[in-house]
C-alpha positions in Angstrom: 10.7 26.8 9.8 11.0 23.5 11.5 9.1 20.9 10.4 8.1 17.2 11.8 8.2 14.3 9.3 5.6 11.7 11.1 4.4 8.4 10.5 1.5 8.1 13.2 1.8 5.2 16.0 -0.5 2.1 16.2 -3.6 2.5 18.2 -4.9 -1.3 18.2 -3.9 -4.4 16.4 -6.0 -4.8 13.6 -5.1 -6.3 10.0 -2.5 -3.5 9.5 -0.5 -3.5 12.1 -0.5 -7.8 12.1 0.9 -7.6 8.3 3.0 -5.0 8.8 5.0 -7.0 11.5 4.3 -10.4 9.5 6.1 -8.6 6.7 9.2 -7.1 9.3 8.7 -3.5 10.0 10.3 -1.2 7.5 10.8 2.7 7.4 8.1 5.0 5.7 9.1 5.8 2.2 7.2 8.2 2.0 8.5 10.1 4.8 12.0 9.2 3.7 11.2 10.6 0.0 9.8 14.1 2.0 12.8 14.5 4.0 15.0 14.8 1.0 12.8 17.7 0.1 13.6 19.1 3.6 17.3 18.6 2.9 17.3 20.4 -0.7 15.4 23.4 0.8 17.5 23.6 4.0 15.2 22.9 6.2 15.2 21.9 10.0 12.8 18.7 10.0 12.5 16.0 12.8 12.1 12.3 11.2 9.6 10.5 13.5 8.4 6.8 12.2 6.4 5.8 14.9 5.4 2.4 13.9 8.9 2.0 13.0 10.3 2.5 16.5 7.2 1.0 18.5 6.6 4.4 19.9 3.0 4.7 21.9 1.1 7.5 21.8 2.5 9.6 24.7 6.0 8.9 23.7 5.1 10.0 20.1 4.1 13.4 21.4 6.8 13.8 23.8 9.3 13.6 20.9 7.6 16.1 19.0 7.2 18.5 21.9 11.2 18.2 22.4 11.9 19.3 19.0 9.0 22.1 18.9 7.8 21.8 15.1 6.1 24.9 12.8 4.5 22.2 10.9 3.6 18.4 11.5 3.3 16.5 7.9 1.5 13.5 7.9 1.1 10.7 5.7 -1.9 8.2 5.7 -0.9 5.2 3.6 -4.3 3.5 3.8 -7.8 4.0 3.7 -8.2 1.5 6.8 -5.4 3.8 9.0 -7.5 7.0 8.4 -9.7 6.7 11.5 -6.9 5.7 13.5 -4.8 8.7 12.4 -7.4 11.5 12.3 -7.9 10.6 16.0 -4.3 11.2 17.1 -4.1 14.6 14.7 -6.7 15.7 16.7 -4.7 15.0 19.6 -1.6 16.7 17.9 -3.7 20.0 17.0 -5.3 19.9 21.0 -1.7 19.7 22.1 0.1 22.0 19.1 -2.8 24.7 18.1 -0.6 26.8 16.4 1.1 24.0 14.4 0.0 23.5 10.7 -0.7 20.2 10.3 -0.3 18.7 6.3 -1.4 15.4 5.7 -1.1 13.5 2.4 -1.5 9.8 0.9 -3.8 7.7 -1.3 -7.1 8.3 1.0 -6.4 11.9 1.6 -5.6 12.5 -2.3 -9.3 10.2 -3.1 -11.1 12.6 -0.6 -9.4 15.9 0.5 -12.5 17.8 1.1 -14.0 15.1 3.2 -11.2 14.4 4.8 -11.0 18.0 6.4 -14.7 18.1 7.2 -14.3 14.7 8.9 -10.9 15.9 10.8 -10.6 19.4 12.1 -7.3 18.7 13.1 -6.0 18.4 9.5 -4.8 22.3 8.2 -3.7 21.1 4.7 -4.9 18.4 2.7 -2.2 17.3 0.0 -3.3 15.7 -3.1 -0.9 13.5 -5.5 3.1 13.3 -4.9 3.6 15.1 -1.6 7.4 15.7 -2.4 5.8 18.2 -4.7 3.5 19.5 -2.6 5.7 20.0 0.3 8.2 21.7 -2.0 5.5 24.2 -2.9 4.5 24.7 0.5 8.4 25.5 1.9 8.6 28.3 -0.8 5.7 29.7 0.2 7.2 29.9 3.7 3.3 28.1 4.7 1.4 31.6 4.4 0.4 32.1 0.7 -1.7 28.8 0.3 -3.6 30.0 -3.0 -0.4 29.8 -4.6 0.4 26.4 -3.8 -1.2 23.9 -6.6 -2.9 20.6 -5.6 -4.3 21.1 -2.1 -7.3 21.9 0.1 -6.9 24.6 3.1 -8.6 25.8 5.9 -9.7 29.2 6.4 -9.4 31.5 9.2 -13.6 31.1 8.8 -13.2 27.5 8.7 -14.0 27.6 5.0 -12.3 24.9 2.9 -10.7 26.3 -0.6 -9.0 24.1 -3.5 -6.1 24.9 -5.5 -5.6 24.0 -9.2 -3.8 20.8 -9.3 -0.4 20.9 -11.2 0.3 17.5 -12.9 3.7 16.1 -12.1 6.3 16.3 -15.5 7.1 12.5 -16.1 10.5 13.6 -16.6 11.2 15.1 -12.9 13.5 12.7 -10.7 13.3 11.2 -7.6 16.3 12.3 -5.2 18.4 9.6 -3.9 16.9 8.3 0.0 19.3 8.4 3.1 18.0 5.6 4.8 20.5 5.9 7.5 18.1 8.5 9.4 16.0 5.6 10.5 16.9 3.3 12.9 18.2 -0.3 11.1 15.1 -2.4 9.9 14.4 -5.8 8.6 12.9 -4.6 5.4 13.2 -2.3 3.2 10.8 -0.5 0.5 13.1 0.9 -2.9 11.6 2.3 -6.2 12.7 1.8 -9.5 9.6 3.3 -10.7 6.9 5.1 -8.6 3.2 5.0 -10.2 1.6 2.7 -12.3 -0.3 2.8 -16.2 -2.9 0.3 -15.6 -6.3 1.0 -15.0 -7.8 -2.0 -13.0 -11.2 -0.6 -11.3 -10.4 -1.9 -7.7 -7.3 0.1 -7.2 -6.9 4.5 -6.8 -4.3 5.7 -9.2 -2.8 8.5 -7.2 -0.3 9.0 -10.2 -3.1 9.5 -12.8 -1.7 6.2 -14.9 1.7 7.8 -15.6 4.8 6.3 -14.1 7.6 8.1 -12.9 11.8 6.2 -13.0 14.7 6.4 -11.0 17.9 6.6 -12.6 19.8 3.0 -12.5 22.8 4.3 -10.7 20.6 6.0 -8.3 18.5 2.9 -7.0 22.2 1.3 -7.0 23.7 4.0 -5.1 20.6 3.3 -2.5 20.7 -0.5 -2.4 24.4 -0.4 -1.5 23.9 2.4 1.3 21.1 -0.2 2.7 23.1 -3.0 2.4 26.0 -1.9 4.1 23.8 0.2 6.9 21.6 -2.5 8.3 22.3 -6.0 6.2 18.3 -6.6 6.2 16.2 -9.7 5.9 15.3 -8.5 2.6 14.7 -5.2 0.4 11.4 -4.8 -1.5 11.3 -3.1 -4.8 8.0 -1.5 -3.9 7.1 -0.3 -7.5 3.2 -1.3 -7.8 4.5 -3.1 -11.1 8.4 -4.0 -11.8 9.4 -4.0 -14.8 7.0 -2.0 -16.0 9.8 -0.5 -18.2 11.7 -3.2 -19.6 14.5 -1.7 -21.1 15.0 0.2 -18.0 14.9 -2.6 -16.1 17.1 -5.2 -18.2 19.7 -2.1 -17.9 19.5 -1.9 -13.9 19.5 -5.6 -13.7 22.5 -6.1 -15.7 24.1 -3.6 -13.6 22.9 -5.7 -10.2 24.7 -8.6 -12.1 28.2 -6.6 -12.3 28.2 -5.4 -9.0 27.7 -8.9 -7.6 24.2 -8.5 -6.5 23.0 -12.1 -7.5 26.1 -13.6 -6.2 27.3 -12.5 -2.5 25.0 -9.4 -1.9 21.8 -8.8 -0.6 18.6 -10.7 -2.0 15.5 -9.0 -3.1 11.5 -9.1 -3.6 9.1 -7.4 -6.0 5.7 -7.0 -6.8 4.2 -7.5 -10.9 2.0 -8.6 -13.2 2.1 -11.9 -15.1 2.4 -10.6 -18.3 5.2 -8.1 -17.7 7.5 -11.6 -16.9 8.9 -14.2 -19.2 11.7 -16.8 -18.7 14.5 -14.5 -19.7 13.8 -11.7 -18.1 13.3 -13.4 -14.7 16.5 -15.9 -15.3 18.3 -11.8 -15.4 16.1 -11.0 -12.4 17.3 -14.5 -10.6 21.0 -13.4 -11.5 20.6 -10.3 -10.4 19.5 -11.7 -6.8 15.9 -11.7 -7.0 14.4 -14.8 -5.0 11.0 -14.1 -4.6 8.5 -12.3 -6.7 4.5 -11.4 -5.7 2.0 -11.5 -8.2 -1.8 -9.9 -8.7 -3.1 -12.5 -10.5 -6.9 -11.2 -8.7 -9.7 -13.8 -10.5 -9.2 -17.1 -12.3 -12.5 -16.1 -14.6 -11.6 -14.4 -18.0 -14.7 -12.4 -17.9 -14.0 -10.9 -14.5 -10.2 -9.9 -15.8 -11.8 -7.8 -18.5 -14.5 -6.7 -16.3 -12.0 -5.4 -13.8 -9.9 -4.2 -16.6 -6.9 -6.3 -15.6 -6.0 -7.2 -19.2 -4.1 -10.5 -18.5 -5.0 -13.9 -19.4 -5.2 -17.1 -17.7 -2.7 -18.4 -20.3 -0.1 -15.7 -19.2 -0.3 -16.6 -15.7 0.5 -20.5 -16.3 3.4 -19.3 -18.5 4.7 -16.9 -16.1 4.1 -18.7 -13.2 5.7 -21.9 -14.6 8.7 -20.0 -15.7 9.4 -18.4 -12.7 9.5 -21.4 -10.7 11.7 -23.1 -13.8 14.3 -20.6 -12.8 14.0 -20.9 -9.1 12.6 -17.9 -7.5 10.3 -18.2 -5.1 6.4 -17.3 -5.9 3.3 -15.7 -4.5 0.1 -15.0 -6.2 -2.4 -12.6 -4.9 -6.1 -13.0 -5.4 -9.4 -10.8 -4.6 -12.8 -12.2 -4.3 -15.7 -10.5 -4.4 -15.3 -8.4 -7.6 -17.8 -6.3 -9.1 -20.5 -8.6 -10.9 -18.6 -11.6 -10.1 -20.7 -15.0 -8.9 -19.8 -17.7 -6.6 -19.0 -20.0 -9.5 -16.6 -17.1 -10.6 -15.4 -17.4 -6.9 -14.8 -21.4 -7.9 -12.7 -20.6 -10.9 -10.1 -18.3 -8.9 -10.2 -21.4 -6.5 -9.4 -23.8 -9.3 -6.6 -21.4 -10.6 -5.2 -21.2 -7.5 -4.8 -25.0 -7.0 -3.1 -25.1 -10.8 -0.6 -22.6 -10.3 -0.1 -24.3 -6.8 1.9 -20.9 -5.6 4.3 -21.3 -2.5 2.5 -18.8 -1.2 -1.0 -17.7 -1.2 -2.8 -14.1 -0.4 -6.6 -13.5 -0.8 -8.4 -10.5 0.2 -12.1 -9.4 0.0 -13.2 -6.7 -2.3 -12.8 -3.4 -0.1 -14.3 -0.6 -2.1 -11.0 2.1 -2.1 -12.3 6.2 -2.4 -11.4 6.9 -5.9 -12.2 3.7 -7.6 -15.1 2.3 -9.7 -15.7 0.0 -7.0 -16.4 2.8 -4.5 -18.4 4.7 -6.9 -20.7 1.1 -7.1 -20.6 0.8 -3.7 -21.8 4.9 -3.1 -24.5 4.8 -5.9 -25.6 1.1 -5.1 -24.8 -0.4 -8.6 -24.2 -4.0 -9.6 -25.7 -5.3 -6.6 -23.0 -3.4 -4.3 -23.5 -1.0 -1.4 -21.9 0.0 1.8 -22.6 -1.0 5.5 -24.7 1.9 7.5 -21.5 2.9 9.7 -20.8 6.1 10.7 -18.0 8.1 9.5 -15.0 8.8 10.1 -14.6 5.6 12.4 -16.5 3.6 9.2 -13.2 3.5 7.8 -11.8 1.0 10.2 -13.5 -1.4 8.4 -11.9 -0.8 4.6 -9.7 -3.4 4.9 -9.5 -6.6 2.7 -8.6 -9.2 5.2 -10.5 -8.0 8.8 -12.9 -4.9 7.4 -16.5 -5.6 6.3 -17.7 -2.6 4.5 -18.9 -4.0 1.8 -22.5 -5.7 1.2 -22.6 -7.8 -2.1 -25.7 -9.2 -3.0 -24.5 -11.7 -5.6 -22.7 -13.3 -2.2 -24.5 -14.4 1.0 -23.5 -13.7 4.4 -19.7 -14.4 5.0 -20.0 -16.6 2.0 -16.6 -14.7 1.0 -15.4 -15.3 3.9 -15.8 -19.2 4.0 -14.9 -19.1 0.4 -11.7 -17.5 0.9 -10.8 -20.3 3.8 -12.0 -23.1 1.4 -9.3 -21.6 -1.2 -6.6 -22.0 1.2 -7.3 -25.4 2.5 -8.2 -26.7 -0.8 -4.4 -25.3 -1.9 -2.3 -26.9 0.6 -4.4 -30.0 0.8 -5.1 -31.0 -3.2 -1.7 -30.3 -3.6 -0.6 -32.5 -0.7 1.7 -29.6 1.1 0.0 -30.8 4.7 3.5 -29.1 6.4 3.4 -25.9 4.7 -0.6 -25.8 5.8 0.4 -26.5 9.5 2.9 -23.3 8.6 0.8 -21.1 7.0 -1.8 -21.6 10.1 0.7 -20.6 13.0 2.2 -17.3 10.9 -1.3 -15.9 10.5 -2.5 -17.3 13.7 -3.2 -13.6 14.5 -5.3 -12.7 11.5 -7.1 -16.0 11.9 -8.4 -15.4 16.0 -9.3 -11.9 15.0 -11.4 -12.5 11.7 -13.3 -15.6 13.3 -14.1 -13.3 15.9 -15.1 -10.8 13.5 -17.3 -13.2 11.4 -19.1 -14.7 14.7 -20.0 -11.1 16.1 -21.4 -10.4 12.3 -23.2 -13.5 12.0 -24.8 -12.5 15.5 -25.5 -9.1 14.4 -27.1 -10.6 11.0 -29.2 -13.1 12.4 -30.7 -10.5 15.0 -32.0 -8.5 12.0 -33.4 -11.5 10.5 
């Protein structure tokens, strides 16, 4: 058996393309995890990250042709990428009609049956963690699908069959990744913990609110191997919430300090929540080499924070951000405008909080109804003043993007009002805090996003006026 592990190429320069290059290209961690399964099962495999390698459609197909796989496994990280990836999968199925194509990732997990219906090139839709599913499929020799838990598969008469899910045991460990299989990169995504225990209503939780941990010794070996192999610009701890288990995190950080990560080795970054952070922990993170933290604050309205089930408070935000700046770690705040039930005045509360927190970097997205979330259910059912734009699928998945998309209609806001408020928030942050040089630098760095977005806003406004 020969398996190709594939991250498909880019087709258009949408938001994900710009974001991928803004934050520097990185090896796909899902493919890296799947490669460990292939090695464990002594399977011959091809690891092909077309996005990282900058491969186009033709070059990608040529490499697959040379390898001659029996199975192609594809990960689709975001809903916004689903249409282009589905389009490429159709090409693969035409070119390799007898090769089994397996797809996984958050979008597939949220809509497995619909994905098979929308993309006839997919043979198997994998839900949940892909490493479990791939291990079971290999053991079943990709033939007896009914005995493989947690999949939807296409039958010979083009029917669709679902198998019962099999929850992953929380004690299940993730094997160490060999990043040297990828070309050296500027950026790496490393996990101390997989999954998130929280239940925010705008986020699809693929792990069913469970968290799975990697042992500290394995994390350190992985960090060391990346450092020696690539000397990247930075390493990201890509856990949805860094330090979700404080005891484990403190042990890892202390070991990193002992190994010299804070003094002479690679610096690293992480994503977390303000209620996970305090000055002692932040000080230890700084000693261990952390130089940048991104926090998902999401809103400056106490009512909206409760409605979205974020369960944080403005007080925690102020305390954590002040402590982060005090220990000397750079800080980025993420916000979303257009939550369920949010009003323009409550967006104004978020803008006021942004000014007061004065983060070094700011990221603001417009609400996207990711499949599998309460926001998506409300939009599909026309509840809470939310609805979906009347678009054709699967092409419509391209609009599910918090930077360049416009799939969600929100009756609490006028057309393009959220976009104007978002632009106003960026300007107000830098102007009110007299950070004019930072404003110029920010504008230059996001110029591709900005030009593309202004064009979309113009086209949307013209379309809206024609319907009046």
